[in-house]
C-alpha positions as CSV (number, residue, x, y, z in Angstrom):
1,M,6.7,-16.6,3.6
2,L,5.5,-13.3,2.2
3,V,4.1,-12.4,5.6
4,C,7.5,-13.0,7.2
5,V,9.2,-10.8,4.6
6,L,6.6,-8.1,5.0
7,L,7.0,-8.0,8.8
8,A,10.8,-8.1,8.5
9,A,10.8,-5.2,6.0
10,S,8.4,-3.2,8.2
11,S,10.7,-3.7,11.2
12,A,13.7,-2.6,9.2
13,I,11.8,0.5,8.0
14,S,10.8,1.5,11.5
15,D,14.5,1.2,12.7
16,H,15.6,3.7,10.0
17,R,12.9,6.2,10.8
18,S,14.7,7.4,13.8
19,G,16.2,10.3,11.9
20,A,18.2,8.9,9.1
21,A,15.2,8.8,6.7
22,S,15.1,11.4,4.0
23,Q,12.5,14.2,4.2
24,A,11.5,13.1,0.7
25,S,10.8,9.5,1.8
26,P,7.2,8.4,1.7
27,L,7.9,6.6,5.0
28,R,7.9,9.9,6.9
29,H,4.1,9.7,6.9
30,L,3.9,6.5,8.9
31,T,2.7,6.8,12.4
32,A,3.5,4.6,15.4
33,G,2.3,1.1,14.8
34,Q,2.0,1.5,11.0
35,V,4.0,-0.2,8.2
36,A,4.3,0.5,4.5
37,V,2.6,-2.1,2.4
38,P,3.1,-2.5,-1.3
39,V,-0.1,-3.4,-3.1
40,S,-0.6,-4.5,-6.7
41,L,-3.8,-3.4,-8.3
42,T,-5.8,-4.6,-11.3
43,G,-8.3,-2.8,-13.4
44,T,-6.5,0.5,-13.1
45,G,-9.2,2.8,-14.2
46,V,-8.0,4.9,-11.3
47,T,-4.4,5.2,-12.6
48,G,-4.8,8.9,-13.4
49,V,-6.8,9.5,-10.3
50,L,-4.7,8.0,-7.5
51,Q,-2.3,10.5,-5.8
52,V,0.0,10.5,-2.8
53,G,-1.9,11.6,0.3
54,Q,-5.3,10.3,-0.7
55,H,-7.1,7.6,1.2
56,V,-8.2,4.4,-0.4
57,G,-10.1,1.2,0.3
58,L,-8.9,-2.1,-1.0
59,L,-11.4,-4.6,-2.4
60,S,-10.9,-8.3,-3.3
61,Q,-13.5,-10.3,-5.1
62,H,-14.6,-11.6,-1.8
63,S,-14.6,-8.6,0.6
64,L,-13.4,-5.2,1.7
65,L,-9.8,-5.9,2.8
66,A,-9.1,-2.5,4.2
67,D,-10.5,1.0,4.3
68,H,-9.1,4.5,4.6
69,L,-5.5,3.6,3.9
70,L,-3.1,6.5,3.3
71,V,-1.4,6.3,-0.2
72,L,2.3,6.9,0.4
73,K,3.5,6.3,-3.2
74,V,2.0,5.6,-6.6
75,V,4.1,3.5,-8.9
76,G,3.3,3.8,-12.6
77,T,2.0,1.0,-14.7
78,P,4.8,-1.4,-15.9
79,P,5.5,-1.1,-19.6
80,G,3.3,-3.5,-21.6
81,S,0.9,-4.1,-18.6
82,E,-1.8,-1.5,-18.8
83,D,-4.1,-3.3,-16.4
84,T,-1.9,-3.4,-13.3
85,M,-0.1,-0.9,-11.1
86,S,1.3,-0.7,-7.6
87,I,0.8,1.6,-4.7
88,L,2.4,1.8,-1.3
89,V,0.0,2.4,1.6
90,A,0.2,2.9,5.3
91,A,-1.5,0.2,7.4
92,D,-1.5,-1.3,10.8
93,R,0.0,-4.8,11.1
94,P,-3.3,-6.7,11.2
95,T,-4.4,-4.9,8.0
96,A,-1.0,-5.6,6.4
97,L,-1.4,-9.3,7.2
98,R,-4.9,-9.3,5.5
99,I,-3.4,-7.6,2.5
100,A,-0.5,-10.1,2.4
101,K,-2.8,-13.0,2.5
102,S,-4.6,-11.7,-0.6
103,T,-1.5,-11.8,-2.7
104,G,-2.3,-13.3,-6.1
105,E,-5.9,-12.1,-5.9
106,A,-7.2,-9.3,-8.1
107,L,-7.4,-6.2,-5.9
108,L,-9.2,-2.9,-6.7
109,A,-8.7,0.4,-5.0
110,V,-11.6,2.8,-4.3
111,V,-10.7,6.4,-3.6
112,D,-12.2,8.0,-0.4
113,K,-13.6,11.5,-0.7
114,S,-11.5,12.7,2.2
């Protein structure tokens, strides 16, 4: 069900990108074929390091889920939850599906040098 919601949201986002999107919107950085994917992270030792415009890889306990994803938005740690945070990344649809399938797993972000 989450996959369906993710794909529906990405289609809605792409429809609004035709000019109505604000210049301040993180979605302006999406290229053709990309969708914005929200990702919950654990072990946020990178909380102060992650910034919009950086590229990250996403690791689960089993594998590298994705690499070189553009960070569109960094959402601060929720109050009372110092070990989790969320980011919004740009990804192609197959990568978005891999990330969606990992929902509920502990995910870590590694920051690329670029």
